[in-house]
C-alpha positions as CSV (number, residue, x, y, z in Angstrom):
1,X,22.3,-4.9,-46.4
2,X,19.4,-7.1,-45.8
3,X,21.2,-8.5,-42.6
4,X,22.2,-5.3,-41.9
5,X,18.7,-4.2,-41.0
6,X,17.7,-7.5,-39.7
7,X,20.2,-7.8,-37.3
8,X,19.1,-4.0,-36.2
9,X,15.5,-4.6,-35.9
10,X,16.9,-8.0,-34.0
11,X,19.0,-5.7,-31.1
12,X,15.8,-3.0,-31.5
13,X,13.2,-6.2,-29.7
14,X,15.8,-7.1,-27.5
15,X,16.5,-3.8,-26.0
16,X,12.4,-3.8,-26.2
17,X,12.0,-6.5,-24.7
18,X,14.5,-5.7,-21.4
19,X,13.0,-2.2,-20.7
20,X,9.2,-3.9,-20.2
21,X,10.4,-6.9,-18.0
22,X,12.1,-4.0,-15.8
23,X,9.0,-2.2,-15.4
24,X,7.2,-4.1,-12.7
25,X,3.0,-3.2,-12.5
26,X,2.4,-2.6,-9.5
27,X,-0.6,-4.3,-7.9
28,X,-4.0,-2.2,-7.6
29,X,-4.7,-1.0,-4.3
30,X,-8.5,-2.6,-3.4
31,X,-11.5,-0.1,-4.1
32,X,-12.3,0.4,-0.4
33,X,-8.3,2.1,0.0
34,X,-8.7,3.9,-3.2
35,X,-11.9,5.5,-2.0
36,X,-10.4,6.0,1.3
37,X,-7.5,8.2,0.3
38,X,-10.3,10.0,-2.3
39,X,-11.7,10.2,0.8
40,X,-9.4,11.8,2.9
41,X,-7.2,14.0,0.2
42,X,-11.1,15.6,0.7
43,X,-10.9,16.4,4.7
44,X,-8.4,19.0,6.5
45,X,-4.6,18.3,6.5
46,X,-3.7,16.4,9.7
47,X,-1.5,15.9,12.4
48,X,0.6,13.9,11.8
49,X,-0.2,13.9,8.1
50,X,-2.5,10.3,7.0
51,X,-0.9,7.2,5.7
52,X,-1.6,4.2,5.1
53,X,1.3,0.9,4.3
54,X,1.0,-2.9,2.9
55,X,2.4,-5.8,4.9
56,X,2.7,-9.3,4.9
57,X,0.0,-10.2,8.1
58,X,-0.4,-14.1,8.4
59,X,1.0,-14.8,4.9
60,X,-1.8,-12.1,3.9
61,X,-1.5,-8.9,2.3
62,X,-3.3,-6.3,4.8
63,X,-4.4,-2.1,4.7
64,X,-2.8,-0.2,7.6
65,X,-4.4,3.1,8.1
66,X,-3.0,5.3,10.2
67,X,-5.0,7.5,12.4
68,X,-6.6,11.1,11.6
69,X,-5.0,12.3,15.1
70,X,-4.1,11.0,19.0
71,X,-6.5,8.9,20.7
72,X,-8.5,7.6,17.6
73,X,-7.9,4.0,16.5
74,X,-5.8,3.0,13.4
75,X,-7.6,0.6,11.0
76,X,-7.0,-2.7,9.1
77,X,-8.2,-3.9,6.5
78,X,-7.4,-7.3,4.3
79,X,-7.8,-7.2,0.6
80,X,-11.5,-7.6,-0.2
81,X,-12.3,-4.5,2.4
82,X,-13.1,-6.2,5.9
83,X,-12.1,-4.7,8.3
84,X,-9.8,-6.9,10.3
85,X,-8.8,-4.0,13.7
86,X,-7.3,-2.1,15.3
87,X,-4.3,-2.8,16.8
88,X,-3.4,0.3,17.5
89,X,-4.8,4.1,18.8
90,X,-7.4,5.4,21.1
91,X,-7.5,6.3,24.7
92,X,-4.8,3.4,25.5
93,X,-2.4,3.2,22.5
94,X,-3.3,-0.4,22.5
95,X,-6.0,-0.3,19.8
96,X,-9.3,-2.0,20.7
97,X,-7.6,-5.3,21.5
98,X,-9.1,-7.4,18.4
99,X,-5.6,-8.0,16.6
100,X,-3.2,-8.5,19.9
101,X,0.2,-10.0,17.7
102,X,-0.4,-7.9,14.5
103,X,2.9,-5.4,15.1
104,X,5.5,-8.6,16.5
105,X,3.5,-10.6,13.2
106,X,3.4,-7.7,10.5
107,X,6.0,-7.6,7.8
108,X,7.5,-6.5,4.5
109,X,6.2,-3.1,4.8
110,X,5.2,-0.4,2.2
111,X,4.0,3.2,2.5
112,X,2.0,3.0,-0.4
113,X,0.2,6.6,-0.1
114,X,1.1,9.8,2.2
115,X,-1.0,12.7,2.4
116,X,1.8,15.2,1.1
117,X,-0.7,18.1,1.0
């Protein structure tokens, strides 16, 4: 009887450990990105709706924020909330020239947030 209880307990613990391993914790967003999402949610919905993506750029995680509308710059932040530049948008659609290789060098795109209101 005791062996059966210990065997059952062992099976339950093994199953529970597999469940824990399956759940991957998401890396927390930088504070500036969290604050930006909060700010955007208080504004009227833009057309197209605003989105935030993460990319790998020059071996670092960066955060790309879509512009609110036409002729506005997009924004790219690093993980410390430093604005790296505006790779696209503006009147020319080519950004401010500070990240001319961004679209060629970015990889590992992940949609982090989209305004689905």
